[in-house]
N, CA, C and O atoms as a GROMACS GRO file, in nm:
protein
  320
    1MET      N    1   0.765  -0.710   0.774
    1MET     CA    2   0.655  -0.777   0.838
    1MET      C    3   0.552  -0.672   0.879
    1MET      O    4   0.584  -0.557   0.909
    2THR      N    5   0.427  -0.716   0.878
    2THR     CA    6   0.323  -0.623   0.915
    2THR      C    7   0.229  -0.685   1.016
    2THR      O    8   0.220  -0.807   1.028
    3GLY      N    9   0.159  -0.600   1.088
    3GLY     CA   10   0.056  -0.646   1.179
    3GLY      C   11   0.112  -0.709   1.304
    3GLY      O   12   0.229  -0.746   1.312
    4ALA      N   13   0.024  -0.720   1.403
    4ALA     CA   14   0.063  -0.782   1.529
    4ALA      C   15   0.056  -0.933   1.516
    4ALA      O   16  -0.035  -0.985   1.451
    5PRO      N   17   0.150  -1.004   1.576
    5PRO     CA   18   0.143  -1.149   1.574
    5PRO      C   19   0.014  -1.196   1.641
    5PRO      O   20  -0.031  -1.136   1.738
    6LEU      N   21  -0.044  -1.304   1.588
    6LEU     CA   22  -0.168  -1.357   1.644
    6LEU      C   23  -0.136  -1.467   1.743
    6LEU      O   24  -0.084  -1.572   1.706
    7ALA      N   25  -0.166  -1.442   1.870
    7ALA     CA   26  -0.133  -1.538   1.975
    7ALA      C   27  -0.253  -1.555   2.066
    7ALA      O   28  -0.340  -1.468   2.074
    8SER      N   29  -0.257  -1.666   2.135
    8SER     CA   30  -0.362  -1.692   2.231
    8SER      C   31  -0.329  -1.620   2.362
    8SER      O   32  -0.225  -1.555   2.373
    9GLU      N   33  -0.418  -1.632   2.460
    9GLU     CA   34  -0.397  -1.564   2.588
    9GLU      C   35  -0.271  -1.610   2.659
    9GLU      O   36  -0.211  -1.533   2.734
   10ASP      N   37  -0.230  -1.736   2.637
   10ASP     CA   38  -0.109  -1.785   2.704
   10ASP      C   39   0.017  -1.747   2.628
   10ASP      O   40   0.127  -1.791   2.663
   11GLY      N   41   0.003  -1.664   2.523
   11GLY     CA   42   0.119  -1.617   2.449
   11GLY      C   43   0.159  -1.705   2.334
   11GLY      O   44   0.254  -1.672   2.262
   12ARG      N   45   0.092  -1.816   2.314
   12ARG     CA   46   0.123  -1.907   2.203
   12ARG      C   47   0.030  -1.878   2.085
   12ARG      O   48  -0.077  -1.821   2.102
   13VAL      N   49   0.073  -1.919   1.970
   13VAL     CA   50  -0.004  -1.900   1.849
   13VAL      C   51  -0.124  -1.995   1.848
   13VAL      O   52  -0.112  -2.111   1.887
   14SER      N   53  -0.236  -1.946   1.803
   14SER     CA   54  -0.354  -2.030   1.784
   14SER      C   55  -0.336  -2.108   1.654
   14SER      O   56  -0.312  -2.049   1.548
   15SER      N   57  -0.347  -2.241   1.661
   15SER     CA   58  -0.332  -2.321   1.539
   15SER      C   59  -0.441  -2.289   1.439
   15SER      O   60  -0.418  -2.295   1.319
   16ASP      N   61  -0.560  -2.254   1.488
   16ASP     CA   62  -0.668  -2.217   1.396
   16ASP      C   63  -0.634  -2.087   1.322
   16ASP      O   64  -0.659  -2.076   1.202
   17ALA      N   65  -0.577  -1.990   1.393
   17ALA     CA   66  -0.538  -1.864   1.329
   17ALA      C   67  -0.428  -1.888   1.226
   17ALA      O   68  -0.428  -1.826   1.119
   18LEU      N   69  -0.334  -1.976   1.258
   18LEU     CA   70  -0.226  -2.007   1.164
   18LEU      C   71  -0.281  -2.075   1.039
   18LEU      O   72  -0.246  -2.037   0.928
   19ARG      N   73  -0.366  -2.174   1.057
   19ARG     CA   74  -0.428  -2.243   0.942
   19ARG      C   75  -0.505  -2.144   0.854
   19ARG      O   76  -0.494  -2.147   0.732
   20GLU      N   77  -0.582  -2.058   0.919
   20GLU     CA   78  -0.660  -1.959   0.845
   20GLU      C   79  -0.568  -1.869   0.762
   20GLU      O   80  -0.596  -1.843   0.645
   21GLN      N   81  -0.460  -1.824   0.821
   21GLN     CA   82  -0.367  -1.737   0.749
   21GLN      C   83  -0.304  -1.810   0.630
   21GLN      O   84  -0.292  -1.754   0.522
   22LEU      N   85  -0.265  -1.935   0.651
   22LEU     CA   86  -0.198  -2.010   0.545
   22LEU      C   87  -0.292  -2.047   0.431
   22LEU      O   88  -0.246  -2.077   0.321
   23GLN      N   89  -0.423  -2.046   0.455
   23GLN     CA   90  -0.520  -2.084   0.353
   23GLN      C   91  -0.581  -1.965   0.281
   23GLN      O   92  -0.668  -1.982   0.196
   24ARG      N   93  -0.536  -1.845   0.313
   24ARG     CA   94  -0.591  -1.725   0.248
   24ARG      C   95  -0.550  -1.718   0.102
   24ARG      O   96  -0.445  -1.766   0.062
   25HIS      N   97  -0.640  -1.656   0.026
   25HIS     CA   98  -0.612  -1.633  -0.117
   25HIS      C   99  -0.621  -1.485  -0.143
   25HIS      O  100  -0.720  -1.424  -0.102
   26PRO      N  101  -0.525  -1.422  -0.207
   26PRO     CA  102  -0.400  -1.484  -0.251
   26PRO      C  103  -0.309  -1.514  -0.131
   26PRO      O  104  -0.316  -1.447  -0.028
   27PHE      N  105  -0.225  -1.614  -0.149
   27PHE     CA  106  -0.133  -1.655  -0.044
   27PHE      C  107  -0.031  -1.544  -0.017
   27PHE      O  108   0.020  -1.481  -0.110
   28GLN      N  109  -0.003  -1.520   0.110
   28GLN     CA  110   0.104  -1.428   0.151
   28GLN      C  111   0.205  -1.509   0.231
   28GLN      O  112   0.166  -1.586   0.318
   29PRO      N  113   0.335  -1.493   0.204
   29PRO     CA  114   0.436  -1.563   0.282
   29PRO      C  115   0.418  -1.536   0.432
   29PRO      O  116   0.381  -1.426   0.472
   30VAL      N  117   0.445  -1.636   0.512
   30VAL     CA  118   0.428  -1.628   0.657
   30VAL      C  119   0.559  -1.668   0.724
   30VAL      O  120   0.620  -1.769   0.688
   31THR      N  121   0.603  -1.588   0.820
   31THR     CA  122   0.723  -1.619   0.897
   31THR      C  123   0.682  -1.662   1.037
   31THR      O  124   0.609  -1.591   1.106
   32LEU      N  125   0.731  -1.779   1.076
   32LEU     CA  126   0.704  -1.835   1.209
   32LEU      C  127   0.822  -1.806   1.299
   32LEU      O  128   0.936  -1.828   1.259
   33MET      N  129   0.798  -1.759   1.421
   33MET     CA  130   0.903  -1.737   1.518
   33MET      C  131   0.900  -1.851   1.619
   33MET      O  132   0.798  -1.877   1.684
   34LEU      N  133   1.014  -1.920   1.632
   34LEU     CA  134   1.024  -2.037   1.718
   34LEU      C  135   1.097  -2.004   1.848
   34LEU      O  136   1.170  -1.906   1.852
   35PRO      N  137   1.079  -2.084   1.952
   35PRO     CA  138   1.142  -2.057   2.082
   35PRO      C  139   1.295  -2.051   2.075
   35PRO      O  140   1.358  -1.985   2.157
   36SER      N  141   1.354  -2.120   1.979
   36SER     CA  142   1.499  -2.120   1.965
   36SER      C  143   1.553  -1.988   1.912
   36SER      O  144   1.674  -1.966   1.910
   37GLY      N  145   1.462  -1.900   1.869
   37GLY     CA  146   1.503  -1.774   1.808
   37GLY      C  147   1.506  -1.784   1.656
   37GLY      O  148   1.522  -1.683   1.588
   38LYS      N  149   1.492  -1.903   1.604
   38LYS     CA  150   1.493  -1.924   1.460
   38LYS      C  151   1.361  -1.877   1.400
   38LYS      O  152   1.255  -1.892   1.461
   39ALA      N  153   1.369  -1.820   1.280
   39ALA     CA  154   1.251  -1.781   1.204
   39ALA      C  155   1.242  -1.872   1.082
   39ALA      O  156   1.341  -1.892   1.011
   40VAL      N  157   1.124  -1.927   1.059
   40VAL     CA  158   1.101  -2.014   0.944
   40VAL      C  159   0.996  -1.946   0.857
   40VAL      O  160   0.887  -1.913   0.904
   41THR      N  161   1.030  -1.924   0.730
   41THR     CA  162   0.937  -1.858   0.639
   41THR      C  163   0.876  -1.958   0.542
   41THR      O  164   0.947  -2.036   0.478
   42ILE      N  165   0.745  -1.955   0.533
   42ILE     CA  166   0.672  -2.035   0.435
   42ILE      C  167   0.646  -1.943   0.317
   42ILE      O  168   0.562  -1.852   0.326
   43LYS      N  169   0.717  -1.965   0.208
   43LYS     CA  170   0.714  -1.874   0.093
   43LYS      C  171   0.609  -1.909  -0.011
   43LYS      O  172   0.576  -1.826  -0.096
   44ASN      N  173   0.556  -2.031  -0.004
   44ASN     CA  174   0.466  -2.080  -0.108
   44ASN      C  175   0.370  -2.179  -0.042
   44ASN      O  176   0.411  -2.256   0.044
   45PRO      N  177   0.243  -2.178  -0.082
   45PRO     CA  178   0.148  -2.269  -0.018
   45PRO      C  179   0.174  -2.417  -0.046
   45PRO      O  180   0.116  -2.503   0.019
   46GLU      N  181   0.259  -2.447  -0.140
   46GLU     CA  182   0.294  -2.586  -0.170
   46GLU      C  183   0.412  -2.636  -0.088
   46GLU      O  184   0.455  -2.750  -0.104
   47LEU      N  185   0.466  -2.550   0.000
   47LEU     CA  186   0.588  -2.584   0.074
   47LEU      C  187   0.562  -2.617   0.220
   47LEU      O  188   0.655  -2.616   0.301
   48TYR      N  189   0.437  -2.645   0.255
   48TYR     CA  190   0.407  -2.685   0.393
   48TYR      C  191   0.293  -2.786   0.393
   48TYR      O  192   0.217  -2.797   0.298
   49ILE      N  193   0.284  -2.861   0.502
   49ILE     CA  194   0.173  -2.952   0.524
   49ILE      C  195   0.158  -2.973   0.675
   49ILE      O  196   0.258  -2.978   0.748
   50PHE      N  197   0.034  -2.984   0.720
   50PHE     CA  198   0.008  -3.017   0.860
   50PHE      C  199  -0.001  -3.168   0.872
   50PHE      O  200  -0.046  -3.236   0.780
   51SER      N  201   0.041  -3.221   0.987
   51SER     CA  202   0.021  -3.363   1.015
   51SER      C  203  -0.129  -3.388   1.028
   51SER      O  204  -0.208  -3.294   1.037
   52GLU      N  205  -0.167  -3.514   1.030
   52GLU     CA  206  -0.308  -3.550   1.039
   52GLU      C  207  -0.374  -3.491   1.164
   52GLU      O  208  -0.490  -3.450   1.159
   53THR      N  209  -0.301  -3.488   1.274
   53THR     CA  210  -0.357  -3.434   1.399
   53THR      C  211  -0.352  -3.282   1.404
   53THR      O  212  -0.422  -3.220   1.485
   54GLY      N  213  -0.271  -3.221   1.318
   54GLY     CA  214  -0.257  -3.076   1.319
   54GLY      C  215  -0.156  -3.024   1.420
   54GLY      O  216  -0.134  -2.904   1.429
   55ARG      N  217  -0.096  -3.113   1.496
   55ARG     CA  218   0.003  -3.071   1.598
   55ARG      C  219   0.138  -3.038   1.539
   55ARG      O  220   0.215  -2.962   1.598
   56THR      N  221   0.169  -3.095   1.422
   56THR     CA  222   0.299  -3.074   1.360
   56THR      C  223   0.281  -3.009   1.224
   56THR      O  224   0.194  -3.046   1.147
   57LEU      N  225   0.366  -2.911   1.198
   57LEU     CA  226   0.370  -2.843   1.069
   57LEU      C  227   0.503  -2.879   1.005
   57LEU      O  228   0.608  -2.864   1.067
   58ILE      N  229   0.499  -2.926   0.883
   58ILE     CA  230   0.622  -2.963   0.812
   58ILE      C  231   0.642  -2.862   0.700
   58ILE      O  232   0.554  -2.843   0.615
   59VAL      N  233   0.757  -2.796   0.701
   59VAL     CA  234   0.789  -2.691   0.604
   59VAL      C  235   0.913  -2.735   0.528
   59VAL      O  236   1.008  -2.786   0.586
   60THR      N  237   0.912  -2.714   0.397
   60THR     CA  238   1.031  -2.746   0.319
   60THR      C  239   1.108  -2.618   0.290
   60THR      O  240   1.051  -2.514   0.257
   61GLU      N  241   1.239  -2.629   0.303
   61GLU     CA  242   1.332  -2.521   0.267
   61GLU      C  243   1.440  -2.586   0.183
   61GLU      O  244   1.528  -2.653   0.237
   62GLY      N  245   1.435  -2.566   0.053
   62GLY     CA  246   1.531  -2.632  -0.034
   62GLY      C  247   1.514  -2.782  -0.025
   62GLY      O  248   1.404  -2.833  -0.049
   63ASP      N  249   1.620  -2.853   0.009
   63ASP     CA  250   1.617  -2.998   0.021
   63ASP      C  251   1.592  -3.044   0.165
   63ASP      O  252   1.602  -3.164   0.193
   64ARG      N  253   1.560  -2.952   0.256
   64ARG     CA  254   1.541  -2.985   0.397
   64ARG      C  255   1.394  -2.981   0.435
   64ARG      O  256   1.315  -2.906   0.379
   65PHE      N  257   1.360  -3.064   0.532
   65PHE     CA  258   1.227  -3.060   0.593
   65PHE      C  259   1.243  -3.009   0.735
   65PHE      O  260   1.329  -3.056   0.810
   66ILE      N  261   1.161  -2.914   0.772
   66ILE     CA  262   1.163  -2.860   0.908
   66ILE      C  263   1.032  -2.902   0.975
   66ILE      O  264   0.924  -2.868   0.927
   67PHE      N  265   1.044  -2.974   1.086
   67PHE     CA  266   0.927  -3.020   1.161
   67PHE      C  267   0.906  -2.924   1.277
   67PHE      O  268   0.995  -2.903   1.360
   68VAL      N  269   0.788  -2.865   1.283
   68VAL     CA  270   0.758  -2.765   1.385
   68VAL      C  271   0.640  -2.812   1.468
   68VAL      O  272   0.534  -2.843   1.414
   69ASP      N  273   0.659  -2.817   1.599
   69ASP     CA  274   0.548  -2.844   1.691
   69ASP      C  275   0.467  -2.715   1.698
   69ASP      O  276   0.516  -2.615   1.751
   70VAL      N  277   0.346  -2.717   1.645
   70VAL     CA  278   0.265  -2.595   1.636
   70VAL      C  279   0.247  -2.529   1.773
   70VAL      O  280   0.240  -2.407   1.781
   71ALA      N  281   0.239  -2.608   1.878
   71ALA     CA  282   0.219  -2.552   2.013
   71ALA      C  283   0.338  -2.469   2.060
   71ALA      O  284   0.324  -2.392   2.155
   72THR      N  285   0.453  -2.482   1.994
   72THR     CA  286   0.571  -2.406   2.038
   72THR      C  287   0.593  -2.278   1.957
   72THR      O  288   0.683  -2.200   1.988
   73ILE      N  289   0.514  -2.256   1.854
   73ILE     CA  290   0.530  -2.134   1.773
   73ILE      C  291   0.493  -2.014   1.860
   73ILE      O  292   0.383  -2.007   1.914
   74GLU      N  293   0.586  -1.920   1.872
   74GLU     CA  294   0.565  -1.805   1.958
   74GLU      C  295   0.488  -1.694   1.890
   74GLU      O  296   0.416  -1.619   1.955
   75ALA      N  297   0.504  -1.682   1.759
   75ALA     CA  298   0.434  -1.576   1.683
   75ALA      C  299   0.447  -1.608   1.536
   75ALA      O  300   0.533  -1.686   1.495
   76PHE      N  301   0.362  -1.546   1.456
   76PHE     CA  302   0.380  -1.550   1.311
   76PHE      C  303   0.338  -1.416   1.254
   76PHE      O  304   0.251  -1.347   1.309
   77GLU      N  305   0.400  -1.382   1.144
   77GLU     CA  306   0.371  -1.256   1.077
   77GLU      C  307   0.369  -1.280   0.928
   77GLU      O  308   0.436  -1.369   0.877
   78THR      N  309   0.290  -1.198   0.859
   78THR     CA  310   0.288  -1.205   0.714
   78THR      C  311   0.378  -1.099   0.656
   78THR      O  312   0.396  -0.992   0.714
   79ALA      N  313   0.435  -1.130   0.541
   79ALA     CA  314   0.519  -1.033   0.471
   79ALA      C  315   0.428  -0.929   0.406
   79ALA      O  316   0.314  -0.958   0.370
   80SER      N  317   0.480  -0.810   0.392
   80SER     CA  318   0.400  -0.704   0.329
   80SER      C  319   0.414  -0.708   0.180
   80SER      O  320   0.353  -0.627   0.110
   0.00000   0.00000   0.00000
C-alpha cells in the first residue's frame, strides 16, 4: 500500500475522495479498512457499485456481496 489514507477531519473517509479514487484511469485496486478490522479490496472497477444515495458501497468478492456503509470506512489505500 502507498500513500496516506484520505480521511476527513473527523477521521472518516470522504465519500467524494473515495469516488474520485475509484474513477481514476487507469484503475488501481483500492483497499478499504472497516471498523471491524476487516479489509475489503476492490480489485476491478466492475466489482463495485454505489447505491443511488451514495451512502452504501456494494463490493463483490467471488460469489459474495459485501455491503459497506461508506460513513464507517476508516481509511482506504491504493495498491502500488
